[in-house]
PAGUNU-8347 format. One record per residue: chain; residue number from 1; x, y, z of N, C-alpha, C in turn. Coordinates in Angstrom, 2 decimals, always signed. Example, Ala and Ser with C-alpha at 12.3 -4.5 7.8 and 13.67 -1.06 7.14 Angstrom:
REM residues 2
c / k / n_c1 / n_c2 / n_c3 / ca_c1 / ca_c2 / ca_c3 / c_c1 / c_c2 / c_c3
A / 1 / +13.19 / -5.69 / +7.80 / +12.30 / -4.50 / +7.80 / +13.20 / -3.30 / +7.80 $
A / 2 / +12.85 / -2.25 / +7.08 / +13.67 / -1.06 / +7.14 / +12.90 / +0.03 / +7.87 $
END
This chain:
REM residues 156
c / k / n_c1 / n_c2 / n_c3 / ca_c1 / ca_c2 / ca_c3 / c_c1 / c_c2 / c_c3
A / 1 / +0.85 / -1.17 / +0.00 / +0.00 / +0.00 / +0.00 / +0.90 / +1.24 / +0.00 $
A / 2 / +0.62 / +2.17 / -0.90 / +1.41 / +3.39 / -0.97 / +1.08 / +4.31 / +0.19 $
A / 3 / +2.11 / +4.94 / +0.72 / +1.93 / +5.82 / +1.88 / +2.81 / +7.05 / +1.72 $
A / 4 / +2.57 / +8.02 / +2.59 / +3.42 / +9.21 / +2.64 / +3.44 / +9.71 / +4.07 $
A / 5 / +4.48 / +10.48 / +4.38 / +4.57 / +11.07 / +5.71 / +3.57 / +12.21 / +5.78 $
A / 6 / +2.57 / +12.04 / +6.63 / +1.52 / +13.03 / +6.78 / +1.97 / +14.12 / +7.76 $
A / 7 / +2.61 / +13.70 / +8.85 / +3.03 / +14.66 / +9.88 / +3.99 / +13.98 / +10.84 $
A / 8 / +4.72 / +14.82 / +11.55 / +5.51 / +14.36 / +12.69 / +5.04 / +15.22 / +13.86 $
A / 9 / +4.43 / +14.57 / +14.83 / +3.76 / +15.28 / +15.92 / +4.32 / +14.83 / +17.27 $
A / 10 / +3.82 / +15.44 / +18.33 / +4.22 / +15.06 / +19.68 / +2.97 / +14.69 / +20.47 $
A / 11 / +2.96 / +13.46 / +21.00 / +1.83 / +12.97 / +21.78 / +2.19 / +13.00 / +23.26 $
A / 12 / +1.23 / +13.37 / +24.08 / +1.41 / +13.29 / +25.52 / +1.07 / +11.88 / +25.98 $
A / 13 / +1.99 / +11.24 / +26.69 / +1.76 / +9.90 / +27.20 / +2.01 / +9.90 / +28.71 $
A / 14 / +1.76 / +8.78 / +29.35 / +2.02 / +8.66 / +30.79 / +3.50 / +8.84 / +31.08 $
A / 15 / +4.35 / +8.51 / +30.10 / +5.79 / +8.65 / +30.27 / +6.30 / +10.04 / +29.86 $
A / 16 / +5.40 / +10.91 / +29.44 / +5.78 / +12.24 / +28.99 / +5.57 / +12.39 / +27.50 $
A / 17 / +6.07 / +13.49 / +26.91 / +5.88 / +13.71 / +25.47 / +6.69 / +12.72 / +24.64 $
A / 18 / +6.05 / +12.20 / +23.59 / +6.69 / +11.24 / +22.70 / +6.36 / +11.62 / +21.26 $
A / 19 / +7.39 / +11.73 / +20.39 / +7.12 / +12.03 / +18.99 / +6.41 / +10.86 / +18.30 $
A / 20 / +5.54 / +11.20 / +17.38 / +4.83 / +10.19 / +16.60 / +4.85 / +10.60 / +15.13 $
A / 21 / +5.34 / +9.69 / +14.30 / +5.34 / +9.87 / +12.86 / +4.01 / +9.33 / +12.35 $
A / 22 / +3.30 / +10.12 / +11.57 / +1.98 / +9.72 / +11.07 / +2.09 / +9.45 / +9.58 $
A / 23 / +1.83 / +8.19 / +9.19 / +1.83 / +7.81 / +7.78 / +0.40 / +7.79 / +7.27 $
A / 24 / +0.16 / +8.51 / +6.19 / -1.13 / +8.46 / +5.50 / -1.02 / +7.42 / +4.39 $
A / 25 / -2.04 / +6.59 / +4.28 / -2.05 / +5.52 / +3.28 / -3.06 / +5.88 / +2.20 $
A / 26 / -2.63 / +5.76 / +0.94 / -3.49 / +6.11 / -0.18 / -4.84 / +5.41 / -0.09 $
A / 27 / -5.92 / +6.19 / -0.23 / -7.26 / +5.64 / -0.27 / -7.83 / +5.25 / +1.08 $
A / 28 / -7.15 / +5.57 / +2.17 / -7.63 / +5.19 / +3.50 / -7.82 / +6.43 / +4.36 $
A / 29 / -8.87 / +6.42 / +5.19 / -9.10 / +7.52 / +6.13 / -8.20 / +7.38 / +7.35 $
A / 30 / -7.96 / +6.14 / +7.80 / -7.10 / +5.92 / +8.96 / -5.65 / +6.12 / +8.59 $
A / 31 / -4.82 / +6.35 / +9.61 / -3.38 / +6.55 / +9.44 / -2.64 / +5.48 / +10.23 $
A / 32 / -1.33 / +5.38 / +9.97 / -0.48 / +4.47 / +10.73 / +0.48 / +5.34 / +11.55 $
A / 33 / +0.27 / +5.40 / +12.88 / +1.18 / +6.16 / +13.73 / +2.36 / +5.28 / +14.16 $
A / 34 / +3.57 / +5.84 / +14.12 / +4.75 / +5.13 / +14.58 / +5.46 / +6.03 / +15.59 $
A / 35 / +5.55 / +5.57 / +16.83 / +6.19 / +6.36 / +17.87 / +7.71 / +6.20 / +17.75 $
A / 36 / +8.41 / +7.35 / +17.75 / +9.85 / +7.36 / +17.50 / +10.53 / +8.28 / +18.52 $
A / 37 / +11.84 / +8.40 / +18.44 / +12.59 / +9.28 / +19.33 / +12.60 / +10.72 / +18.83 $
A / 38 / +12.97 / +11.64 / +19.74 / +13.00 / +13.06 / +19.39 / +14.05 / +13.36 / +18.32 $
A / 39 / +15.23 / +12.76 / +18.43 / +16.28 / +13.03 / +17.43 / +15.84 / +12.59 / +16.04 $
A / 40 / +15.24 / +11.40 / +15.96 / +14.76 / +10.89 / +14.67 / +13.64 / +11.77 / +14.13 $
A / 41 / +12.74 / +12.19 / +15.02 / +11.63 / +13.05 / +14.60 / +12.14 / +14.38 / +14.05 $
A / 42 / +13.12 / +14.96 / +14.74 / +13.69 / +16.23 / +14.28 / +14.39 / +16.04 / +12.93 $
A / 43 / +15.06 / +14.90 / +12.76 / +15.74 / +14.62 / +11.49 / +14.75 / +14.47 / +10.35 $
A / 44 / +13.64 / +13.79 / +10.61 / +12.61 / +13.63 / +9.57 / +12.03 / +15.00 / +9.22 $
A / 45 / +11.75 / +15.82 / +10.23 / +11.21 / +17.16 / +9.97 / +12.19 / +17.98 / +9.15 $
A / 46 / +13.51 / +17.90 / +9.47 / +14.51 / +18.62 / +8.67 / +14.52 / +18.12 / +7.23 $
A / 47 / +14.38 / +16.80 / +7.05 / +14.34 / +16.24 / +5.71 / +13.14 / +16.72 / +4.93 $
A / 48 / +12.00 / +16.78 / +5.58 / +10.78 / +17.24 / +4.91 / +10.89 / +18.71 / +4.50 $
A / 49 / +11.59 / +19.49 / +5.32 / +11.76 / +20.92 / +5.04 / +12.94 / +21.18 / +4.12 $
A / 50 / +13.71 / +20.13 / +3.80 / +14.94 / +20.27 / +3.01 / +15.86 / +21.30 / +3.66 $
A / 51 / +15.90 / +21.26 / +4.99 / +16.69 / +22.22 / +5.75 / +18.17 / +21.83 / +5.74 $
A / 52 / +18.99 / +22.74 / +5.35 / +20.44 / +22.52 / +5.36 / +21.00 / +23.20 / +6.60 $
A / 53 / +21.59 / +22.40 / +7.49 / +22.14 / +22.98 / +8.71 / +23.66 / +23.05 / +8.66 $
A / 54 / +24.21 / +22.96 / +7.48 / +25.66 / +23.05 / +7.33 / +26.30 / +21.68 / +7.23 $
A / 55 / +26.91 / +21.25 / +8.30 / +27.56 / +19.95 / +8.35 / +26.51 / +18.84 / +8.33 $
A / 56 / +26.80 / +17.71 / +7.67 / +25.80 / +16.65 / +7.58 / +25.55 / +15.95 / +8.92 $
A / 57 / +24.28 / +15.77 / +9.24 / +23.89 / +14.97 / +10.39 / +23.91 / +13.51 / +9.93 $
A / 58 / +23.60 / +12.59 / +10.82 / +23.73 / +11.16 / +10.54 / +22.99 / +10.72 / +9.28 $
A / 59 / +21.71 / +11.11 / +9.14 / +20.94 / +10.67 / +7.97 / +21.45 / +11.31 / +6.69 $
A / 60 / +21.90 / +12.55 / +6.78 / +22.48 / +13.21 / +5.61 / +23.78 / +12.51 / +5.20 $
A / 61 / +24.58 / +12.15 / +6.20 / +25.84 / +11.45 / +5.94 / +25.59 / +10.11 / +5.29 $
A / 62 / +24.65 / +9.34 / +5.83 / +24.34 / +8.03 / +5.24 / +23.91 / +8.19 / +3.78 $
A / 63 / +23.07 / +9.16 / +3.51 / +22.62 / +9.39 / +2.15 / +23.78 / +9.81 / +1.25 $
A / 64 / +24.65 / +10.68 / +1.75 / +25.82 / +11.10 / +0.97 / +26.72 / +9.92 / +0.64 $
A / 65 / +26.97 / +9.05 / +1.63 / +27.83 / +7.87 / +1.41 / +27.19 / +6.95 / +0.38 $
A / 66 / +25.88 / +6.70 / +0.54 / +25.18 / +5.82 / -0.39 / +25.31 / +6.35 / -1.82 $
A / 67 / +25.08 / +7.65 / -1.98 / +25.14 / +8.24 / -3.33 / +26.56 / +8.27 / -3.88 $
A / 68 / +27.56 / +8.54 / -3.04 / +28.96 / +8.54 / -3.49 / +29.39 / +7.16 / -3.96 $
A / 69 / +28.81 / +6.13 / -3.38 / +29.13 / +4.76 / -3.78 / +28.26 / +4.29 / -4.95 $
A / 70 / +27.46 / +5.19 / -5.49 / +26.65 / +4.86 / -6.66 / +25.29 / +4.29 / -6.36 $
A / 71 / +24.89 / +4.32 / -5.09 / +23.58 / +3.79 / -4.71 / +22.50 / +4.84 / -4.77 $
A / 72 / +21.27 / +4.36 / -4.84 / +20.11 / +5.26 / -4.84 / +18.98 / +4.57 / -4.10 $
A / 73 / +18.35 / +5.30 / -3.17 / +17.22 / +4.75 / -2.44 / +16.04 / +4.63 / -3.40 $
A / 74 / +15.59 / +3.41 / -3.62 / +14.48 / +3.15 / -4.53 / +13.14 / +3.33 / -3.82 $
A / 75 / +13.04 / +2.75 / -2.61 / +11.81 / +2.88 / -1.84 / +12.03 / +2.38 / -0.42 $
A / 76 / +11.11 / +2.73 / +0.46 / +11.08 / +2.27 / +1.84 / +9.80 / +1.47 / +2.02 $
A / 77 / +9.92 / +0.29 / +2.64 / +8.75 / -0.53 / +2.90 / +8.69 / -0.84 / +4.39 $
A / 78 / +7.60 / -0.43 / +5.04 / +7.36 / -0.82 / +6.43 / +6.68 / -2.19 / +6.35 $
A / 79 / +7.41 / -3.22 / +6.77 / +7.02 / -4.59 / +6.45 / +6.21 / -5.31 / +7.52 $
A / 80 / +6.45 / -4.99 / +8.79 / +5.72 / -5.73 / +9.83 / +5.79 / -4.99 / +11.16 $
A / 81 / +4.96 / -5.48 / +12.07 / +4.99 / -5.01 / +13.45 / +5.24 / -6.25 / +14.31 $
A / 82 / +6.35 / -6.24 / +15.05 / +6.60 / -7.32 / +16.00 / +5.81 / -6.99 / +17.25 $
A / 83 / +4.81 / -7.79 / +17.54 / +3.92 / -7.50 / +18.66 / +4.61 / -7.75 / +19.99 $
A / 84 / +4.16 / -7.02 / +20.98 / +4.69 / -7.15 / +22.33 / +3.89 / -8.20 / +23.08 $
A / 85 / +4.56 / -8.94 / +23.93 / +3.87 / -9.95 / +24.74 / +3.11 / -9.32 / +25.89 $
A / 86 / +3.51 / -8.11 / +26.30 / +2.92 / -7.50 / +27.50 / +1.81 / -6.50 / +27.19 $
A / 87 / +1.29 / -6.50 / +25.98 / +0.17 / -5.61 / +25.70 / +0.20 / -5.02 / +24.31 $
A / 88 / -0.56 / -3.93 / +24.10 / -0.67 / -3.33 / +22.78 / +0.62 / -2.65 / +22.35 $
A / 89 / +0.73 / -2.41 / +21.07 / +1.91 / -1.76 / +20.53 / +2.88 / -2.79 / +20.00 $
A / 90 / +4.03 / -2.34 / +19.64 / +5.04 / -3.24 / +19.12 / +6.11 / -2.48 / +18.39 $
A / 91 / +7.04 / -3.23 / +17.83 / +8.16 / -2.65 / +17.12 / +7.94 / -2.77 / +15.62 $
A / 92 / +7.98 / -1.64 / +14.94 / +7.83 / -1.64 / +13.49 / +9.15 / -2.03 / +12.85 $
A / 93 / +9.07 / -2.76 / +11.74 / +10.22 / -3.22 / +10.98 / +10.11 / -2.64 / +9.58 $
A / 94 / +11.24 / -2.16 / +9.04 / +11.22 / -1.59 / +7.70 / +12.42 / -2.09 / +6.89 $
A / 95 / +12.30 / -1.98 / +5.59 / +13.37 / -2.32 / +4.67 / +13.66 / -1.13 / +3.77 $
A / 96 / +14.96 / -0.89 / +3.55 / +15.40 / +0.06 / +2.53 / +15.67 / -0.73 / +1.26 $
A / 97 / +15.06 / -0.34 / +0.18 / +15.34 / -0.95 / -1.12 / +16.28 / +0.01 / -1.84 $
A / 98 / +17.51 / -0.45 / -2.07 / +18.56 / +0.40 / -2.63 / +19.06 / -0.19 / -3.94 $
A / 99 / +19.12 / +0.65 / -4.95 / +19.74 / +0.26 / -6.22 / +21.22 / +0.64 / -6.15 $
A / 100 / +22.09 / -0.33 / -6.47 / +23.53 / -0.09 / -6.47 / +24.05 / -0.36 / -7.87 $
A / 101 / +25.29 / +0.01 / -8.16 / +25.83 / -0.27 / -9.49 / +25.87 / -1.77 / -9.82 $
A / 102 / +25.95 / -2.60 / -8.80 / +26.01 / -4.04 / -9.05 / +24.66 / -4.73 / -9.02 $
A / 103 / +23.76 / -4.27 / -8.17 / +22.53 / -5.02 / -7.94 / +21.55 / -4.15 / -7.15 $
A / 104 / +20.37 / -4.68 / -6.95 / +19.42 / -4.07 / -6.03 / +19.50 / -4.85 / -4.72 $
A / 105 / +19.53 / -4.13 / -3.61 / +19.64 / -4.79 / -2.31 / +18.54 / -4.30 / -1.40 $
A / 106 / +18.22 / -5.15 / -0.41 / +17.25 / -4.81 / +0.61 / +17.99 / -4.81 / +1.94 $
A / 107 / +17.87 / -3.70 / +2.67 / +18.60 / -3.51 / +3.92 / +17.60 / -3.31 / +5.05 $
A / 108 / +17.73 / -4.13 / +6.09 / +16.90 / -4.00 / +7.28 / +17.25 / -2.69 / +7.99 $
A / 109 / +16.24 / -1.92 / +8.36 / +16.49 / -0.64 / +9.02 / +15.30 / -0.27 / +9.90 $
A / 110 / +15.56 / +0.59 / +10.86 / +14.45 / +1.10 / +11.67 / +13.57 / +1.99 / +10.78 $
A / 111 / +12.26 / +1.95 / +10.99 / +11.40 / +2.82 / +10.20 / +11.76 / +4.29 / +10.32 $
A / 112 / +12.14 / +4.74 / +11.51 / +12.48 / +6.15 / +11.66 / +13.67 / +6.53 / +10.80 $
A / 113 / +14.70 / +5.68 / +10.75 / +15.86 / +5.96 / +9.90 / +15.48 / +5.88 / +8.43 $
A / 114 / +14.70 / +4.87 / +8.08 / +14.27 / +4.69 / +6.70 / +13.47 / +5.89 / +6.22 $
A / 115 / +12.55 / +6.35 / +7.06 / +11.69 / +7.46 / +6.67 / +12.44 / +8.79 / +6.68 $
A / 116 / +13.49 / +8.91 / +7.50 / +14.34 / +10.11 / +7.44 / +15.04 / +10.18 / +6.09 $
A / 117 / +15.46 / +9.03 / +5.56 / +16.08 / +9.01 / +4.23 / +15.04 / +9.29 / +3.14 $
A / 118 / +13.85 / +8.70 / +3.28 / +12.79 / +8.94 / +2.29 / +12.40 / +10.42 / +2.26 $
A / 119 / +12.40 / +11.07 / +3.44 / +12.05 / +12.49 / +3.50 / +13.06 / +13.34 / +2.74 $
A / 120 / +14.31 / +12.88 / +2.67 / +15.37 / +13.63 / +1.99 / +15.41 / +13.36 / +0.49 $
A / 121 / +14.85 / +12.23 / +0.05 / +14.98 / +11.83 / -1.35 / +13.66 / +11.78 / -2.10 $
A / 122 / +12.57 / +11.94 / -1.40 / +11.24 / +11.77 / -1.98 / +11.03 / +10.36 / -2.52 $
A / 123 / +11.76 / +9.39 / -1.96 / +11.58 / +7.99 / -2.35 / +10.18 / +7.54 / -1.93 $
A / 124 / +9.57 / +6.66 / -2.72 / +8.25 / +6.15 / -2.36 / +8.29 / +5.39 / -1.03 $
A / 125 / +7.17 / +5.47 / -0.33 / +7.00 / +4.76 / +0.95 / +5.84 / +3.80 / +0.78 $
A / 126 / +6.02 / +2.58 / +1.28 / +4.96 / +1.58 / +1.25 / +4.79 / +0.98 / +2.64 $
A / 127 / +3.58 / +0.55 / +2.94 / +3.32 / -0.26 / +4.13 / +2.59 / -1.51 / +3.66 $
A / 128 / +2.89 / -2.63 / +4.28 / +2.17 / -3.84 / +3.92 / +0.75 / -3.76 / +4.46 $
A / 129 / -0.14 / -4.57 / +3.89 / -1.52 / -4.58 / +4.38 / -1.56 / -4.99 / +5.84 $
A / 130 / -0.70 / -5.94 / +6.23 / -0.66 / -6.39 / +7.62 / -0.29 / -5.27 / +8.57 $
A / 131 / +0.68 / -4.43 / +8.18 / +1.07 / -3.30 / +9.01 / -0.08 / -2.31 / +9.10 $
A / 132 / -0.73 / -2.05 / +7.99 / -1.85 / -1.11 / +8.02 / -2.96 / -1.62 / +8.92 $
A / 133 / -3.33 / -2.88 / +8.77 / -4.42 / -3.44 / +9.58 / -4.07 / -3.49 / +11.06 $
A / 134 / -2.83 / -3.81 / +11.38 / -2.42 / -3.90 / +12.79 / -2.17 / -2.54 / +13.41 $
A / 135 / -1.68 / -1.58 / +12.62 / -1.28 / -0.30 / +13.18 / -2.23 / +0.85 / +12.95 $
A / 136 / -3.27 / +0.64 / +12.18 / -4.15 / +1.75 / +11.81 / -4.82 / +2.38 / +13.02 $
A / 137 / -5.06 / +3.69 / +12.90 / -5.72 / +4.43 / +13.96 / -6.44 / +5.61 / +13.32 $
A / 138 / -7.31 / +6.23 / +14.09 / -8.12 / +7.34 / +13.62 / -7.26 / +8.59 / +13.41 $
A / 139 / -7.29 / +9.14 / +12.24 / -6.49 / +10.32 / +11.88 / -6.75 / +11.49 / +12.83 $
A / 140 / -7.99 / +11.67 / +13.25 / -8.35 / +12.82 / +14.07 / -7.59 / +12.86 / +15.39 $
A / 141 / -7.23 / +11.72 / +15.93 / -6.45 / +11.67 / +17.18 / -5.13 / +12.40 / +17.04 $
A / 142 / -4.56 / +12.35 / +15.84 / -3.22 / +12.89 / +15.62 / -3.24 / +14.29 / +15.03 $
A / 143 / -4.36 / +14.66 / +14.41 / -4.48 / +16.00 / +13.85 / -4.43 / +17.07 / +14.94 $
A / 144 / -4.87 / +16.72 / +16.15 / -4.93 / +17.68 / +17.25 / -3.59 / +17.86 / +17.96 $
A / 145 / -2.62 / +16.99 / +17.72 / -1.34 / +17.05 / +18.42 / -0.44 / +18.14 / +17.83 $
A / 146 / +0.49 / +18.63 / +18.64 / +1.44 / +19.65 / +18.19 / +2.40 / +19.06 / +17.16 $
A / 147 / +2.73 / +19.86 / +16.16 / +3.73 / +19.47 / +15.17 / +5.10 / +19.50 / +15.84 $
A / 148 / +5.96 / +18.54 / +15.52 / +7.29 / +18.46 / +16.13 / +8.09 / +19.73 / +15.89 $
A / 149 / +7.88 / +20.38 / +14.74 / +8.62 / +21.60 / +14.43 / +8.26 / +22.75 / +15.37 $
A / 150 / +7.02 / +22.73 / +15.86 / +6.58 / +23.76 / +16.81 / +7.13 / +23.49 / +18.20 $
A / 151 / +7.47 / +22.24 / +18.47 / +7.93 / +21.87 / +19.80 / +9.44 / +21.95 / +19.92 $
A / 152 / +10.18 / +21.40 / +18.92 / +11.63 / +21.31 / +19.07 / +12.40 / +22.21 / +18.12 $
A / 153 / +11.92 / +22.43 / +16.95 / +12.69 / +23.16 / +15.94 / +12.90 / +24.61 / +16.37 $
A / 154 / +11.93 / +25.18 / +17.07 / +12.08 / +26.55 / +17.53 / +13.09 / +26.68 / +18.66 $
A / 155 / +13.42 / +25.56 / +19.32 / +14.36 / +25.59 / +20.45 / +15.79 / +25.52 / +20.01 $
A / 156 / +16.06 / +25.21 / +18.76 / +17.44 / +25.01 / +18.32 / +18.11 / +26.30 / +17.94 $
END
């Protein structure tokens, strides 16, 4: 299923504020929220804004190295959710599909890192039907949350 980064927001939880990446899926009203770290959220927001902060940060560096070696990010696929034994939620799993001069390769990566690269390259994003069905939630819950750029980007 084709998807795109709809927003990077901050949700209030019992443990405090937590960034949430919201994926919109083509043709669906529900979204797929993925809770991530603040550094990853800020990196994704910078990628979406095409913000150049001078020296390359980790995701910029990875992309630069990949491109210098002749690789190109073809797409990102969020492939599954490893469910938790102690309740709801789980760990999302993603793959980077990279074209190299020799071959096409699939690299296991965290969704936050994968989506930070997709934000910088406009590479297509996909989620499997299983991920959508397991992770889907009501869009309105996330529309009301603060955008990560309003929370952290102004502090830098």
